[in-house]
MIDRENTI-850719 format. One record per atom (N, C-alpha, C, CB): x, y, z; residue in one letter. Coordinates in steps of 0.001 Angstrom, whole numbers, padded with zeros to 6 digits, always signed. Glycine has a CB too. Layout:
XYZA/...
***
This chain:
-017162+057241-032683M/-016973+056644-031374M/-018048+055514-031353M/-017139+057738-030143M/-019320+055531-032056S/-020163+054451-032236S/-019488+053246-032926S/-021314+054898-032982S/-018537+053692-033845N/-017857+052595-034833N/-017091+051843-033534N/-016621+053334-036289N/-016277+052534-032748D/-015364+051766-031924D/-016280+050865-030751D/-014258+052881-031201D/-017257+051289-030357V/-018071+050579-029461V/-018667+049237-030363V/-019285+051640-028855V/-018940+049472-031473R/-019432+048239-032221R/-018183+047248-032578R/-020212+048721-033634R/-017255+047766-032660Q/-015953+047031-032985Q/-015536+046386-031930Q/-014864+047843-033429Q/-015748+046919-030542W/-015424+046270-029127W/-016543+045020-029033W/-015631+047518-027714W/-017711+045397-029331L/-018815+044540-029010L/-018703+043251-029987L/-020231+045358-029185L/-018176+043407-031243T/-017910+042348-032170T/-016619+041554-031711T/-017745+042945-033619T/-015721+042183-031308Q/-014401+041480-030650Q/-014807+040865-029389Q/-013152+042538-030319Q/-015640+041312-028521I/-016238+040586-027330I/-017147+039537-027748I/-016990+041518-026409I/-017811+039506-028775K/-018679+038483-029326K/-017868+037334-029738K/-019488+038991-030481K/-016712+037641-030461E/-015775+036614-031060E/-015057+035925-029915E/-014704+037279-032074E/-014736+036946-028779L/-013924+036163-027873L/-014739+035170-027057L/-013174+037071-026959L/-016103+035679-026908K/-016978+034506-026212K/-017118+033232-027130K/-018544+035054-025873K/-017206+033486-028386Q/-017278+032379-029303Q/-016225+031540-029147Q/-017340+032760-030624Q/-015090+032192-029096Q/-013565+031353-028987Q/-013731+030640-027569Q/-011962+032532-028976Q/-014218+031272-026528L/-014203+030668-025363L/-015148+029647-025278L/-014347+031519-024405L/-016278+029697-025798A/-017140+028511-025967A/-016635+027400-026648A/-018264+028829-026603A/-015932+027763-027797D/-015306+026399-028446D/-014242+025986-027712D/-014786+026518-029908D/-013578+026620-027082T/-012308+026079-026169T/-012971+025378-025108T/-011266+027289-025496T/-014060+025768-024502I/-014605+024969-023385I/-015221+023703-023895I/-015643+025762-022591I/-015790+023641-025199R/-016488+022568-025836R/-015283+021576-026086R/-017325+023045-027219R/-014168+022124-026703D/-012899+021308-026862D/-012235+020634-025730D/-011937+022108-027382D/-012331+021431-024626R/-011698+020872-023397R/-012596+019799-022929R/-011469+021950-022263R/-013774+019964-022903N/-014850+018918-022444N/-014641+017697-023365N/-016464+019505-022578N/-014565+017809-024661A/-014376+016669-025458A/-013061+015949-025130A/-014427+017057-026882A/-011952+016732-024885A/-010836+016037-024578A/-010614+015375-023132A/-009855+016901-024844A/-011443+016090-022283D/-011775+015374-020987D/-012670+013970-021127D/-012598+016429-020071D/-013459+014098-021825E/-014248+012786-022222E/-013353+011928-022932E/-015526+013038-023142E/-012720+012327-023873S/-011669+011228-024398S/-010821+010814-023498S/-010827+011640-025472S/-010115+011547-022510A/-009257+010895-021695A/-009933+010190-020513A/-008290+011819-021261A/-011164+010308-020102A/-012009+009350-019260A/-012306+008253-020147A/-013362+009980-018677A/-012525+008198-021625N/-012933+007002-021992N/-011667+006156-022145N/-013776+007088-023201N/-010475+006741-022605W/-009309+005819-022471W/-008846+005355-021127W/-008211+006423-023055W/-009202+006171-020202R/-008869+005483-018871R/-009854+004302-018371R/-008862+006591-017761R/-010997+004482-018890Q/-011958+003410-018700Q/-011525+002194-019548Q/-013404+003885-019085Q/-011072+002443-020621L/-010561+001306-021546L/-009437+000618-020990L/-010140+001803-022913L/-008418+001494-020524Y/-007220+000857-019644Y/-007704+000023-018477Y/-006273+002010-019012Y/-008604+000597-017769N/-008940-000034-016606N/-009702-001433-016840N/-009753+000925-015813N/-010441-001515-017877T/-011188-002575-018143T/-010212-003682-018703T/-012314-002184-019075T/-009237-003320-019535E/-008242-004180-020120E/-007382-004635-018862E/-007356-003400-021301E/-007016-003869-017848A/-006130-004077-016848A/-006994-005203-015908A/-005702-002596-016102A/-008205-004961-015662Q/-009020-005907-015003Q/-009133-007259-015925Q/-010449-005232-014709Q/-009424-007287-016790Q/-009273-008522-017718Q/-008025-009292-017803Q/-009506-008139-019030Q/-006904-008494-017759R/-005666-009205-017594R/-005375-009659-016304R/-004630-008461-017991R/-005774-009146-015418R/-005685-009551-013924R/-006490-010819-013705R/-006251-008385-012939R/-007722-010810-014154T/-008552-011931-014244T/-008035-013187-014840T/-009626-011573-014917T/-007386-012951-016152E/-006824-013963-016889E/-005579-014506-016251E/-006569-013500-018208E/-004930-013662-015585A/-003692-014065-014877A/-004009-014871-013731A/-002880-012901-014438A/-004926-014529-012978R/-005506-015179-011776R/-005923-016579-012201R/-006753-014355-011179R/-006820-016703-013204L/-007181-017985-013623L/-006171-018987-014234L/-008145-017797-014495L/-005068-018266-014714A/-003906-019058-015257A/-003194-019558-014016A/-002901-018171-016226A/-003046-018750-013082Q/-002297-019272-011919Q/-003133-020149-011198Q/-001795-018213-011011Q/-004373-020192-011040Q/-005160-021343-010544Q/-004992-022675-011255Q/-006559-020999-010600Q/-004878-022430-012658E/-004805-023694-013373E/-003495-024440-013201E/-005033-023456-014806E/-002317-023359-013172I/-000973-023996-012861I/-000952-024633-011563I/+000144-023002-012895I/-001690-023894-010505E/-001570-024780-009165E/-002312-025955-009309E/-002092-024078-007860E/-003327-026251-009865N/-004232-027474-010099N/-003216-028397-010822N/-005686-027151-011051N/-002589-027985-011747L/-001625-028963-012569L/-000488-029540-011610L/-000870-028123-013880L/-000034-028414-011015K/+001064-028978-010004K/+000631-029902-008952K/+001724-027871-009265K/-000498-029706-008527A/-001121-030780-007663A/-001363-031950-008322A/-002345-030396-007089A/-001795-031994-009412Q/-001858-033357-010208Q/-000541-034031-010532Q/-002550-033144-011555Q/+000490-033174-010822I/+001812-033785-010927I/+002275-034455-009507I/+002859-032648-011404I/+002176-033620-008427W/+002557-034228-007319W/+001885-035458-006812W/+002523-033362-006452W/+000483-035501-007124E/-000154-036667-006888E/+000404-037823-007752E/-001563-036461-007094E/+000526-037402-009010L/+000982-038544-009882L/+002389-039058-009459L/+001023-038088-011406L/+003207-038274-008930Q/+004487-038578-008534Q/+004500-039314-007099Q/+005292-037283-008539Q/+003233-039399-006669G/+003209-040140-005220G/+003543-039101-004189G/+004336-041420-005084G/+003814-037930-004393D/+004119-036933-003291D/+003248-036666-002268D/+004340-035770-003773D/+002029-036608-002804G/+000917-036528-001669G/+000749-035103-001074G/+001290-037528-000430G/+001708-034169-001492A/+001713-032807-000879A/+000581-032130-001421A/+003000-031997-001137A/-000030-031214-000858K/-001187-030622-001317K/-000861-029084-001350K/-002419-031007-000410K/-001430-028390-002144L/-001359-026988-002399L/-002346-026194-001422L/-001702-026728-003912L/-002234-025124-000947P/-003187-024471-000033P/-004540-024179-000759P/-002564-023133+000526P/-004325-024171-002090S/-005552-023902-002792S/-006590-025207-002948S/-005130-023356-004201S/-005952-026302-002765D/-006687-027644-002905D/-007971-027551-001959D/-005677-028966-002452D/-008935-028160-002630T/-010178-028320-001902T/-010461-029797-001819T/-011349-027554-002576T/-011451-030213-001032A/-011857-031708-000987A/-012428-032075-002335A/-012963-032025+000177A/-012962-031194-002989E/-013721-031808-004223E/-012574-031809-005219E/-015127-030890-004796E/-011500-030960-005329A/-010510-031127-006138A/-009743-032441-005944A/-009723-030038-006018A/-009446-032703-004622S/-008651-033829-004351S/-009586-035052-004742S/-008144-033840-002804S/-010709-035009-004628S/-011472-036279-005071S/-011613-036446-006463S/-012818-036328-004540S/-011611-035356-007250V/-011659-035400-008723V/-010148-035958-009158V/-012037-033815-009379V/-009141-035471-008366I/-007742-036075-008892I/-007714-037510-008513I/-006389-035325-008236I/-008252-037971-007203E/-008047-039307-006888E/-008900-040043-007841E/-008346-039626-005443E/-010031-039713-008294E/-010859-040516-009382E/-009995-040643-010723E/-012343-039709-009742E/-009171-039495-010993E/-008576-039577-012320E/-007362-040648-012045E/-008052-038010-012908E/-006721-040572-010804L/-005639-041476-010646L/-006158-043101-010672L/-004908-041080-009244L/-007360-043117-010078N/-007792-044587-010020N/-008025-045174-011501N/-009200-044723-009135N/-008345-044215-012355K/-008517-044650-013800K/-007311-045118-014417K/-009029-043566-014640K/-006152-044721-013885L/-005003-045155-014486L/-004491-046574-013912L/-003985-044070-014317L/-004181-047462-014841Q/-003972-048726-014451Q/-002470-049121-014531Q/-004816-049583-015245Q/-001725-048470-015427T/-000389-048944-015615T/+000610-047946-015376T/-000213-049456-016903T/+001926-048171-015108V/+002865-047153-015107V/+002900-046298-016455V/+004179-047775-014824V/+002784-046851-017511E/+002840-046354-018681E/+001721-045215-018780E/+002728-047454-019652E/+000445-045495-018426E/-000740-044591-018376E/-000307-043388-017336E/-002161-045459-017851E/+000282-043728-016287L/+000726-042689-015335L/+001727-041819-016124L/+001397-043328-013986L/+002759-042348-016800K/+003783-041504-017358K/+003139-040674-018513K/+005011-042372-017862K/+002149-041292-019247T/+001435-040539-020302T/+000746-039303-019664T/+000362-041468-021033T/+000079-039586-018670K/-000919-038616-017888K/+000085-037488-017261K/-001870-039496-016560K/+001102-037767-016804L/+002111-037041-016344L/+002697-036118-017402L/+003063-037906-015804L/+002942-036639-018533K/+003565-035957-019680K/+002538-034955-020154K/+003993-036969-020847K/+001300-035291-020325E/+000214-034377-020611E/-000021-033250-019662E/-000969-035106-020699E/+000033-033551-018463V/-000015-032357-017395V/+001120-031614-017353V/-000224-032787-016000V/+002216-032199-017481M/+003470-031093-017533M/+003399-030300-018888M/+005069-031886-017454M/+003046-030865-019911L/+003074-030096-021161L/+001907-029096-020969L/+002907-031047-022515L/+000695-029240-020420E/-000342-028379-020094E/+000331-027295-019050E/-001613-029235-019480E/+000941-027695-018218C/+001645-026753-017332C/+002406-025688-017967C/+002533-027446-016504C/+003435-026318-018893D/+004370-025332-019733D/+003576-024425-020763D/+005479-026213-020606D/+002546-024929-021200R/+001722-024236-022133R/+001117-022979-021444R/+000620-025182-022676R/+000387-023286-020210L/-000163-022375-019388L/+000819-021276-018914L/-000732-023074-018303L/+002025-021684-018547A/+002845-020824-018130A/+003412-019853-019171A/+003763-021496-017510A/+003459-020513-020547E/+003909-019627-021604E/+002825-018604-021904E/+004276-020424-022871E/+001480-019072-021966A/+000408-018272-022234A/+000411-017230-021073A/-000907-019107-022361A/+000608-017418-019759L/+000664-016292-018926L/+001688-015369-019151L/+000739-016656-017690L/+002972-015786-019452K/+003884-014842-019935K/+003465-013942-021173K/+005055-015568-020249K/+003030-014463-022064T/+002449-013869-023240T/+001287-012726-022845T/+001828-015080-024136T/+000530-013243-021932E/-000656-012286-021487E/+000134-011036-020656E/-001896-013197-020378E/+001148-011535-019845Q/+001698-010347-019062Q/+002462-009394-020163Q/+002794-010888-017799Q/+003076-009978-021176T/+003664-009062-022069T/+002593-008241-022897T/+004592-009826-022983T/+001490-008694-023251N/+000392-007970-023928N/-000004-006945-022939N/-000839-008901-024358N/-000237-007459-021640H/-000739-006451-020859H/+000278-005164-020572H/-001157-007122-019596H/+001607-005463-020413A/+002538-004422-020310A/+002545-003655-021560A/+003867-004925-019987A/+002406-004038-022823Q/+002401-003434-023931Q/+001160-002576-023961Q/+002526-004356-024978Q/-000010-003030-023702T/-001269-002287-023688T/-001156-001195-022682T/-002472-003195-023373T/-000618-001394-021542R/-000519-000176-020579R/+000489+000820-021202R/-000005-000624-019036R/+001511+000345-021820K/+002521+001417-022363K/+001690+002103-023271K/+003894+000857-023104K/+000884+001452-024242S/+000314+002308-025363S/-000991+003185-024856S/-000129+001300-026634S/-001720+002737-023851L/-002710+003518-023321L/-002130+004766-022546L/-003553+002661-022455L/-001145+004413-021745T/-000577+005620-020958T/+000063+006710-022032T/+000656+005068-019840T/+000738+006082-022866A/+001198+007167-024096A/+000072+007972-024663A/+001849+006388-025417A/-001206+007268-024970V/-002086+007870-025545V/-002735+008940-024531V/-002949+006895-026099V/-002816+008662-023250I/-003536+009447-022273I/-002416+010732-022137I/-003880+008504-020740I/-001120+010435-022116G/-000181+011591-022041G/-000426+012393-023253G/+001336+011161-021947G/-000436+011890-024418D/-000523+012766-025517D/-001915+013518-025480D/-000321+011965-026831D/-003022+012993-024973T/-004332+013699-025000T/-004114+014773-023871T/-005674+012661-024716T/-003355+014627-022756I/-003098+015567-021648I/-002242+016747-022277I/-002307+014816-020386I/-001204+016465-022911D/-000310+017346-023456D/-001082+018216-024548D/+000899+016563-024024D/-001875+017520-025423Q/-002611+018315-026330Q/-003656+019235-025737Q/-003225+017462-027256Q/-004321+018782-024668L/-005310+019813-023950L/-004449+020768-023304L/-006326+019150-022824L/-003426+020637-022707A/-002511+021824-022022A/-002032+022749-023020A/-001190+021276-021256A/-001663+022120-024402K/-001310+023066-025350K/-002304+024023-025839K/-000832+022437-026370K/-003537+023328-026044E/-004801+024148-026498E/-005032+025131-025403E/-006176+023215-026733E/-004954+024762-024232R/-005307+025827-023002R/-004120+026998-023194R/-005190+024987-021222R/-002888+026626-023306R/-002003+027806-023395R/-002168+028578-024548R/-000658+027456-023334R/-002546+028006-025767T/-002711+028791-027053T/-004064+029514-026789T/-002736+027807-028476T/-005218+029012-026094D/-006294+029786-025919D/-006066+031077-024930D/-007342+028886-025441D/-005082+030798-023980R/-004934+031755-023014R/-004058+032964-023739R/-004238+031089-021688R/-003286+032582-024533S/-002280+033487-025131S/-002878+034377-026364S/-001047+032589-025641S/-004029+033694-026997Q/-004600+034280-028058Q/-005348+035674-027811Q/-005466+033316-028585Q/-005977+035836-026692P/-006629+037060-026508P/-005666+038165-026355P/-007511+036997-025380P/-004485+037916-025804E/-003494+038844-025442E/-002907+039360-026827E/-002390+038168-024468E/-002569+038408-027713S/-002120+038690-028976S/-003127+039520-029783S/-001799+037450-029640S/-004387+039442-029782E/-005378+040073-030550E/-005504+041517-029999E/-006721+039276-030496E/-005459+041683-028636V/-005589+043109-028084V/-004311+043914-028421V/-005815+043098-026466V/-003118+043224-028556K/-001739+043920-028908K/-002039+044328-030484K/-000240+042768-028705K/-002666+043494-031201G/-002757+043591-032642G/-003558+044662-032943G/-003258+042411-033287G/
***
């Protein structure tokens, strides 16, 4: 009988160790998931900031184009300072050829920024997809480990 008690105590000790290991693994998986979430959020914030800055630059370039075309229409984002800078730039241009050259530069820059924005949006979507997949895999692995850990004591008792 003493041998049975020792065997049970040994089995209890092993189960406690398995439980401690499982808890440690779960905590590590939780930390990993939190880390991935933080990385995703940081990346998303950076992409939003870059997109906002690119959009502002596009609006500024549109305003310059409209000014160069003599439209005079203002974007809601224009400020008095931006208008004065644009006005100074226009006053420097003396000929129609200079205006055409400047307009061409501005339009090329606008196209380049629009393309850069599209690229950033594509990169952001890919990053989101990758990080979401990694987070999903981590959660699946954690759930699998939990199921395995829950079923393990039952199989040992039956054996």
